[in-house]
C-alpha positions as CSV (number, residue, x, y, z in Angstrom):
1,M,-0.9,40.3,6.4
2,T,2.9,40.3,6.6
3,A,3.2,37.0,4.7
4,A,0.8,38.4,1.9
5,L,2.8,41.7,1.6
6,L,6.1,39.9,1.4
7,A,4.8,37.5,-1.3
8,S,3.4,40.4,-3.3
9,L,6.7,42.2,-3.1
10,E,8.5,39.1,-4.3
11,A,6.2,39.0,-7.4
12,V,6.7,42.7,-8.1
13,I,10.4,42.3,-8.0
14,A,10.4,39.2,-10.2
15,A,8.3,41.1,-12.8
16,A,10.3,44.3,-12.6
17,V,13.6,42.4,-13.2
18,G,12.2,40.6,-16.2
19,I,10.8,43.6,-17.8
20,G,13.9,45.7,-16.9
21,I,16.1,43.2,-18.8
22,A,14.5,44.3,-22.0
23,L,13.6,47.9,-21.0
24,V,16.9,49.1,-19.8
25,P,18.9,48.6,-23.1
26,L,16.0,50.0,-25.1
27,T,15.8,53.1,-22.8
28,V,19.6,53.6,-23.3
29,L,19.1,53.3,-27.0
30,W,16.3,55.9,-26.8
31,A,18.5,58.3,-24.9
32,T,21.7,57.9,-26.8
33,H,20.8,57.1,-30.4
34,F,17.5,59.0,-30.7
35,D,18.4,61.9,-28.3
36,L,15.0,61.5,-26.5
37,M,13.3,62.8,-29.6
38,V,11.1,59.7,-30.1
39,D,8.1,58.8,-27.9
40,W,9.4,56.6,-25.1
41,A,6.1,54.6,-25.2
42,I,7.3,52.8,-28.3
43,F,10.3,51.4,-26.4
44,W,8.1,50.5,-23.4
45,R,5.7,48.5,-25.7
46,A,8.7,46.8,-27.3
47,A,10.0,45.7,-23.9
48,A,6.6,44.7,-22.7
49,D,6.0,42.6,-25.9
50,T,9.4,40.9,-25.6
51,W,8.7,40.1,-21.9
52,L,5.3,38.6,-22.7
53,L,6.8,36.7,-25.6
54,G,9.4,35.3,-23.3
55,H,6.6,33.8,-21.2
56,G,5.0,32.1,-24.2
57,T,2.5,34.7,-25.3
58,D,1.8,34.9,-29.1
59,L,2.3,38.2,-30.9
60,M,0.6,39.2,-34.2
61,V,2.8,41.6,-36.1
62,A,1.6,43.7,-39.0
63,L,4.3,45.9,-40.7
64,D,3.5,48.5,-43.3
65,P,4.7,47.5,-46.7
66,S,7.5,50.2,-46.8
67,T,9.0,49.0,-43.6
68,A,8.8,45.4,-44.6
69,T,10.6,46.1,-47.9
70,A,13.3,48.1,-46.0
71,L,13.9,45.1,-43.7
72,G,14.1,42.8,-46.7
73,L,11.0,40.9,-45.7
74,P,8.4,41.4,-48.5
75,E,6.2,38.6,-47.0
76,A,5.8,40.8,-43.9
77,G,3.4,43.1,-45.7
78,S,0.6,41.0,-44.2
79,A,0.2,40.1,-40.6
80,F,2.3,37.2,-39.3
81,A,2.7,35.5,-35.9
82,V,5.7,35.6,-33.7
83,T,5.6,32.7,-31.1
84,L,9.2,31.7,-30.5
85,A,9.7,32.5,-26.8
86,P,13.2,33.6,-25.6
87,L,13.3,31.3,-22.6
88,G,15.7,33.5,-20.7
89,F,12.7,35.5,-19.4
90,A,10.9,32.3,-18.4
91,L,14.0,31.1,-16.6
92,V,14.2,34.4,-14.6
93,A,10.6,34.0,-13.6
94,V,11.1,30.5,-12.4
95,L,14.1,31.3,-10.4
96,F,12.4,34.2,-8.6
97,G,9.4,31.9,-8.1
98,L,11.5,29.3,-6.4
99,R,12.6,31.9,-3.9
100,A,9.1,33.1,-3.4
101,G,7.7,29.7,-2.9
102,T,10.5,28.8,-0.4
103,R,9.8,31.9,1.7
104,G,6.0,31.5,1.4
105,A,6.2,27.9,2.7
106,A,8.4,29.0,5.6
107,S,6.1,31.8,6.6
108,G,3.5,29.6,8.3
109,H,0.7,30.8,5.9
110,R,1.7,28.7,2.9
111,T,-1.6,28.8,0.9
112,L,-2.1,32.4,1.4
113,A,1.5,33.4,0.4
114,L,1.5,31.3,-2.7
115,A,-1.9,32.6,-3.8
116,V,-0.9,36.2,-3.3
117,A,2.4,35.7,-5.1
118,I,0.9,34.1,-8.2
119,G,-2.1,36.5,-8.2
120,T,0.1,39.6,-8.0
121,Y,2.2,38.3,-11.0
122,A,-0.9,37.7,-12.9
123,L,-2.1,41.2,-12.2
124,I,1.2,42.7,-13.4
125,A,0.9,40.6,-16.5
126,A,-2.6,41.9,-17.2
127,L,-1.4,45.5,-16.8
128,V,1.5,44.9,-19.1
129,T,-0.7,43.3,-21.7
130,W,-3.1,46.2,-21.6
131,S,-0.3,48.8,-22.1
132,A,1.5,46.8,-24.7
133,N,-1.4,46.5,-27.3
134,D,-0.7,48.5,-30.5
135,P,-2.1,48.2,-34.0
136,A,1.4,47.2,-35.2
137,V,1.9,44.5,-32.6
138,Q,-1.2,42.8,-31.0
139,V,-0.9,40.7,-27.9
140,N,-3.2,37.7,-27.3
141,A,-4.9,39.0,-24.1
142,V,-5.7,35.7,-22.6
143,Q,-2.3,34.3,-23.0
144,G,-0.8,37.6,-21.8
145,I,-2.5,37.1,-18.5
146,V,-2.5,33.3,-18.0
147,L,0.9,32.2,-19.3
148,P,3.1,34.5,-17.3
149,A,1.2,33.5,-14.1
150,L,1.7,29.8,-15.0
151,V,5.3,30.1,-15.6
152,Y,5.8,32.0,-12.3
153,A,3.6,29.5,-10.6
154,V,5.9,26.6,-11.7
155,G,8.7,28.1,-9.7
156,V,6.5,29.1,-6.7
157,L,5.0,25.6,-6.3
158,A,8.4,23.9,-6.8
159,G,10.0,26.1,-4.2
160,A,7.1,25.4,-1.8
161,F,7.2,21.7,-2.4
162,V,11.0,21.6,-1.7
163,R,10.6,23.7,1.5
164,N,7.5,22.1,2.8
165,R,9.0,19.7,5.4
166,Q,6.9,20.6,8.5
167,P,5.2,17.9,10.6
168,A,1.7,17.0,9.6
169,E,0.1,18.9,12.5
170,Q,1.9,22.2,11.4
171,K,0.8,22.1,7.8
172,D,-1.9,24.4,6.5
173,A,-5.5,23.2,5.7
174,L,-4.8,22.8,2.0
175,S,-1.7,20.8,2.5
176,R,-3.5,18.5,5.0
177,L,-6.4,18.0,2.5
178,V,-4.0,17.1,-0.3
179,R,-2.2,14.7,2.0
180,I,-5.5,13.1,2.9
181,Q,-6.5,12.6,-0.7
182,W,-3.0,11.3,-1.6
183,E,-3.3,8.7,1.2
184,R,-6.4,7.3,-0.4
185,V,-4.4,6.3,-3.4
186,P,-3.3,2.6,-3.3
187,V,-0.1,2.0,-1.4
188,V,1.8,0.5,-4.3
189,V,0.9,3.4,-6.6
190,R,2.0,6.0,-4.1
191,A,5.2,4.2,-3.4
192,M,6.1,3.8,-7.0
193,T,5.2,7.3,-8.0
194,R,8.1,9.0,-6.3
195,P,10.9,6.8,-7.8
196,V,9.4,6.9,-11.3
197,L,8.9,10.7,-11.3
198,A,12.3,11.3,-9.8
199,G,14.0,9.0,-12.2
200,G,12.3,10.5,-15.2
201,A,13.2,14.1,-14.0
202,A,16.8,13.0,-13.3
203,A,17.2,11.5,-16.8
204,A,15.8,14.6,-18.5
205,A,18.0,16.9,-16.4
206,S,21.0,14.8,-17.3
207,I,20.2,15.2,-21.0
208,V,19.7,18.9,-20.8
209,A,22.9,19.3,-18.7
210,L,24.9,17.4,-21.4
211,A,23.3,19.5,-24.0
212,A,24.4,22.7,-22.2
213,V,28.0,21.3,-22.2
214,A,27.7,20.6,-25.9
215,V,26.5,24.1,-26.7
216,A,29.3,25.6,-24.7
217,F,31.9,23.4,-26.6
218,S,30.4,24.4,-29.9
219,L,30.5,28.1,-29.0
220,V,34.1,27.8,-28.2
221,L,34.9,25.7,-31.2
222,N,33.2,28.2,-33.6
223,Y,34.3,31.4,-31.8
224,A,36.0,32.8,-35.0
225,T,32.9,32.3,-37.1
226,I,30.7,34.0,-34.5
227,I,33.1,37.1,-34.4
228,Q,33.0,37.3,-38.2
229,L,29.2,37.4,-38.1
230,Y,29.4,40.2,-35.5
231,E,31.7,42.2,-37.6
232,S,29.6,41.8,-40.7
233,L,26.5,43.3,-38.9
234,Q,28.4,46.5,-38.0
235,A,26.0,47.1,-35.2
236,G,28.3,49.3,-33.2
237,V,29.0,49.1,-29.4
238,L,25.4,49.7,-28.2
239,G,23.9,47.6,-31.0
240,G,26.4,44.8,-30.4
241,A,25.6,44.8,-26.6
242,T,21.9,44.7,-27.3
243,L,22.3,41.9,-29.8
244,T,24.4,40.0,-27.3
245,G,21.8,40.4,-24.5
246,A,19.1,39.1,-27.0
247,Q,21.2,36.1,-27.8
248,L,21.7,35.3,-24.1
249,L,18.0,35.3,-23.7
250,L,17.8,32.7,-26.5
251,L,20.5,30.6,-25.0
252,P,18.1,28.3,-23.0
253,N,16.4,27.7,-26.4
254,L,19.6,26.6,-27.9
255,V,20.3,24.2,-25.0
256,I,16.9,22.5,-25.5
257,W,17.5,22.3,-29.2
258,A,20.8,20.6,-28.6
259,A,19.0,18.2,-26.3
260,A,16.6,17.5,-29.3
261,W,19.7,17.0,-31.4
262,L,21.1,14.4,-29.0
263,I,17.8,12.6,-28.8
264,G,17.7,12.3,-32.6
265,P,15.0,14.3,-34.3
266,G,17.0,17.5,-34.1
267,F,15.5,20.9,-34.9
268,S,15.0,23.2,-37.9
269,I,15.8,26.8,-38.6
270,G,13.1,27.5,-41.2
271,V,10.8,25.4,-43.3
272,G,12.8,22.7,-45.1
273,S,15.9,22.8,-43.0
274,S,17.1,20.2,-40.6
275,V,19.8,20.0,-38.0
276,S,20.2,16.4,-36.7
277,P,22.8,13.8,-35.9
278,L,22.4,12.6,-39.6
279,G,23.5,15.9,-41.0
280,T,22.8,19.6,-41.3
281,Q,20.8,21.2,-44.1
282,L,20.2,24.9,-43.8
283,G,18.8,27.6,-46.1
284,P,18.8,31.4,-45.2
285,V,18.9,31.8,-41.5
286,P,18.3,34.9,-39.2
287,A,21.3,37.2,-38.8
288,L,22.2,36.1,-35.3
289,P,25.9,35.5,-34.7
290,I,25.2,32.7,-32.2
291,L,23.8,30.6,-35.1
292,G,27.4,30.4,-36.3
293,A,27.8,27.6,-33.8
294,L,25.5,25.2,-35.6
295,P,27.1,22.1,-36.9
296,E,27.8,22.0,-40.6
297,G,27.4,19.1,-43.1
298,Q,27.7,15.5,-42.2
299,L,29.3,14.6,-38.8
300,A,31.2,11.3,-39.0
301,L,30.3,10.3,-35.4
302,G,27.2,12.3,-34.9
303,Y,25.1,9.2,-34.2
304,L,27.0,8.7,-31.0
305,G,24.9,11.5,-29.6
306,L,22.0,9.1,-29.6
307,L,23.8,7.2,-26.7
308,V,23.2,10.2,-24.4
309,P,19.5,9.6,-23.7
310,V,20.0,5.8,-23.4
311,L,22.9,6.2,-20.9
312,A,20.9,8.8,-19.0
313,G,18.0,6.4,-18.7
314,F,20.4,3.6,-17.8
315,L,21.9,5.5,-14.9
316,A,18.5,6.6,-13.7
317,G,17.4,3.0,-13.7
318,V,20.4,1.9,-11.7
319,L,20.2,4.7,-9.2
320,F,16.5,4.5,-8.6
321,R,16.0,0.7,-8.6
322,P,16.5,0.4,-4.8
323,A,13.8,2.9,-4.3
324,V,11.5,0.8,-6.6
325,V,12.4,-2.4,-4.6
326,R,11.6,-0.6,-1.4
327,A,8.4,0.7,-2.9
328,L,7.3,-2.9,-3.5
329,S,8.4,-4.2,-0.1
330,G,11.5,-5.9,-1.5
331,M,9.5,-8.3,-3.6
332,A,9.6,-6.6,-7.0
333,S,9.6,-9.0,-9.9
334,W,11.5,-8.2,-13.1
335,R,8.2,-7.2,-14.7
336,W,7.6,-4.6,-12.1
337,Q,11.2,-3.3,-12.5
338,A,10.9,-3.2,-16.3
339,G,7.6,-1.4,-16.0
340,A,9.2,1.2,-13.6
341,G,11.8,1.7,-16.3
342,V,9.1,2.3,-18.9
343,G,7.5,4.8,-16.5
344,V,10.8,6.7,-16.1
345,G,11.0,6.9,-19.9
346,V,7.5,8.3,-20.2
347,V,8.2,10.9,-17.5
348,G,11.5,11.9,-19.0
349,G,10.0,12.0,-22.6
350,A,7.1,14.2,-21.4
351,I,9.5,16.7,-19.7
352,I,11.8,16.9,-22.7
353,G,8.8,17.2,-25.0
354,A,7.3,20.0,-23.0
355,L,10.6,21.8,-23.0
356,A,10.9,21.3,-26.8
357,W,7.3,22.6,-27.3
358,F,8.0,25.7,-25.3
359,S,11.3,26.5,-27.1
360,A,9.9,26.2,-30.6
361,G,7.7,28.5,-32.6
362,S,7.5,31.0,-35.4
363,L,10.2,33.8,-35.7
364,G,8.7,35.6,-38.7
365,P,7.0,35.2,-42.1
366,G,7.9,32.8,-44.9
367,R,10.4,30.2,-44.0
368,L,10.7,31.3,-40.4
369,V,7.2,30.1,-39.4
370,E,8.9,26.9,-38.3
371,V,11.9,27.3,-35.9
372,G,13.0,24.7,-33.3
373,P,12.3,21.0,-32.6
374,H,9.1,19.1,-33.3
375,P,7.7,18.4,-29.8
376,W,5.9,15.2,-30.4
377,Q,8.9,13.7,-32.2
378,V,11.3,14.7,-29.5
379,A,8.9,13.4,-26.8
380,G,8.4,10.1,-28.4
381,F,12.1,9.4,-29.2
382,A,13.1,10.6,-25.7
383,A,10.6,8.3,-24.0
384,L,11.7,5.3,-26.1
385,E,15.4,5.8,-25.5
386,I,15.1,6.8,-21.9
387,G,12.7,3.9,-21.3
388,I,14.9,1.3,-22.8
389,G,18.0,2.5,-20.9
390,A,16.0,2.7,-17.6
391,A,14.5,-0.7,-18.0
392,V,17.9,-2.3,-18.7
393,G,19.3,-0.3,-15.8
394,M,16.7,-1.7,-13.5
395,L,17.4,-5.3,-14.5
396,V,21.2,-4.9,-14.6
397,G,21.0,-3.4,-11.1
398,A,19.2,-6.5,-9.9
399,R,21.8,-8.8,-11.5
400,A,24.7,-6.8,-10.1
401,R,23.1,-7.2,-6.7
402,T,22.9,-10.9,-7.2
403,D,26.5,-11.1,-8.2
404,A,27.6,-9.1,-5.2
405,V,25.9,-11.4,-2.8
406,S,26.6,-14.8,-4.3
407,G,30.3,-14.8,-3.5
408,A,30.3,-12.8,-0.4
409,A,30.0,-13.4,3.3
410,P,26.5,-13.6,4.8
411,G,24.8,-10.2,4.6
412,F,27.4,-8.6,2.3
413,G,25.7,-6.4,-0.3
414,W,22.3,-6.8,1.3
415,A,21.4,-3.6,3.0
416,D,18.7,-1.1,3.3
417,D,19.3,1.4,0.5
418,E,18.7,4.4,2.7
419,T,20.0,3.4,6.2
420,G,22.7,0.9,5.2
421,T,21.3,-1.6,7.7
422,P,22.4,-5.1,6.6
423,L,19.8,-7.7,5.9
424,I,19.4,-10.7,8.2
425,A,21.5,-13.6,6.9
426,P,20.4,-17.2,7.9
427,P,22.0,-18.1,11.2
428,K,24.1,-21.2,11.7
429,A,22.1,-24.2,12.7
430,A,22.7,-24.7,16.5
431,S,22.1,-28.4,16.3
432,D,24.6,-29.6,13.8
433,G,27.0,-26.6,13.5
434,A,26.6,-26.4,9.8
435,D,28.1,-23.6,7.8
436,D,26.1,-20.5,6.9
437,D,23.5,-21.1,4.1
438,S,24.4,-19.3,0.9
439,A,22.0,-16.6,-0.4
440,N,20.1,-17.1,-3.6
441,D,18.8,-14.0,-5.2
442,T,15.9,-14.7,-7.5
443,G,16.8,-11.6,-9.5
444,D,13.4,-10.0,-8.9
445,G,14.3,-8.0,-5.9
446,T,13.7,-10.9,-3.3
447,S,16.1,-13.3,-1.7
448,S,15.3,-16.8,-0.6
449,A,16.8,-19.2,1.8
450,P,17.3,-22.8,0.8
451,D,14.1,-23.9,2.6
452,G,12.1,-21.5,0.5
453,S,11.5,-18.8,3.1
454,S,12.1,-15.1,2.1
455,W,14.9,-12.9,3.4
456,L,13.6,-9.3,3.8
457,P,15.2,-6.1,5.0
458,V,15.5,-5.5,8.6
459,W,13.0,-2.7,8.4
460,Q,10.4,-5.2,7.1
461,S,11.0,-8.6,8.6
462,A,13.8,-11.0,9.5
463,Y,14.6,-14.5,8.6
464,Q,13.3,-16.8,11.3
465,P,14.7,-20.4,11.4
466,A,12.6,-23.2,12.3
467,D,14.2,-23.6,15.7
468,P,15.4,-20.2,16.9
469,P,18.4,-20.2,19.2
470,V,17.7,-19.7,22.9
471,S,18.6,-16.2,24.3
472,S,21.1,-16.2,27.0
473,S,20.2,-12.6,28.1
474,A,19.2,-12.2,31.7
475,D,16.4,-9.9,30.6
476,D,14.8,-12.4,28.3
477,T,11.2,-12.8,29.1
478,D,11.1,-16.4,27.9
479,T,11.4,-19.1,30.6
480,Q,13.1,-22.5,30.3
481,E,12.5,-25.7,32.3
482,I,15.9,-27.0,33.4
483,T,16.1,-30.7,34.1
484,L,18.5,-32.0,36.8
485,P,20.6,-35.1,36.6
486,G,18.5,-38.2,37.3
487,D,15.4,-36.7,35.9
488,P,13.8,-39.0,33.4
489,A,13.8,-36.4,30.9
490,T,17.5,-36.2,31.0
491,D,17.8,-39.8,30.0
492,E,15.8,-39.1,26.9
493,G,18.0,-36.1,26.0
494,S,15.2,-33.8,25.6
495,H,14.3,-30.4,27.0
496,A,11.4,-28.1,26.8
497,R,11.0,-24.3,26.5
498,G,8.3,-22.3,28.2
């Protein structure tokens, strides 16, 4: 009961903070600008619509002709869809969900806590959807209930996965069932899944991080233009603050659009427009000062942005190649490594494509029905570029490993990638006192001794010479027959081991 109540409280706080981000400025506007003379329910519905839109819910807006003409949108006389989600709301939900999932997994009643948290958020979303419906702005009821719960569930499940490190006997029934089913998957598939998924996620995260840096740099570089746009709107202090808050909620969208720009396809701000490394072609754009940070015209070195996803994939391939080699018991051929690189590209492209799909949509009638990147183009280009870089990184990592070993002392550069335990180098032959054999890396994740036997990590197996040396330890369980002088065996120069 305690775990369920705490999980429910976490969900209520998450929804309240998200709705409050939109409702507080609108309430201040109602109190100061309208002197409490207007029905507050209008502002509540506006905040609820904005919160639902931020979770991906579609809105169908129908303005009366006079209002549409006053806004300079004659096309808005008929109903139009608004589907562009300000991802700041989704980001808040995911962050709160991470905390709820972490606490739920630590409560000892993981399944119950997660189910209650997600169910409570879905119930709140249903109530908000019911209260937000209005003839002027209609909410898709199914999306209004399902999509906010799914967004929150992403954070909850991610937090529970990160926190869930209990021994198998302490896991709940659902966790044990999932583990049993997972263990039925072939060993190679299970072992390869983690490095491929982690590598693709790391590559996608690297691209998004560099895109955020690019957005910050562009905002600083075009600061004067943004200020001029603010001044041209003459929104006043309260209006300017509200406008700034709305733009902050759109900032995650701009970061994903910048990632699409780095990948190549870019994005659009209206039908017929294009913002890509090849150049920028814009028509009329919404009156948002932050759009003053968009690049203008042709960029002489814009194509260099295409190197970002390739380098992200390359680094992911180099960093996660040891995990791939371990997954294949140290015997991964170059085909397996290249295939793992392709898998990293597919995962990374899927993540970037999903983010691009969630960040794009319709912002109004007419030209504004198409704003943001094209998800399938972004996903395809990202998968190709990340996959090529990751495959090269896997193969180059194998070559670098070979070069490090070829000129080094026995065992140098050969180590377990997690524990650092050196691999077994071939011992010196006891009979003739020959020098250590040199290592020959086949380039496919295995190493071979001159006699054709394989050297494998210590955690798997050790190189065994044909005639292993005799242990001199007093605790050795092996026995030896020692011949005394005068024994016939001595004359033959032979000895035997028990």
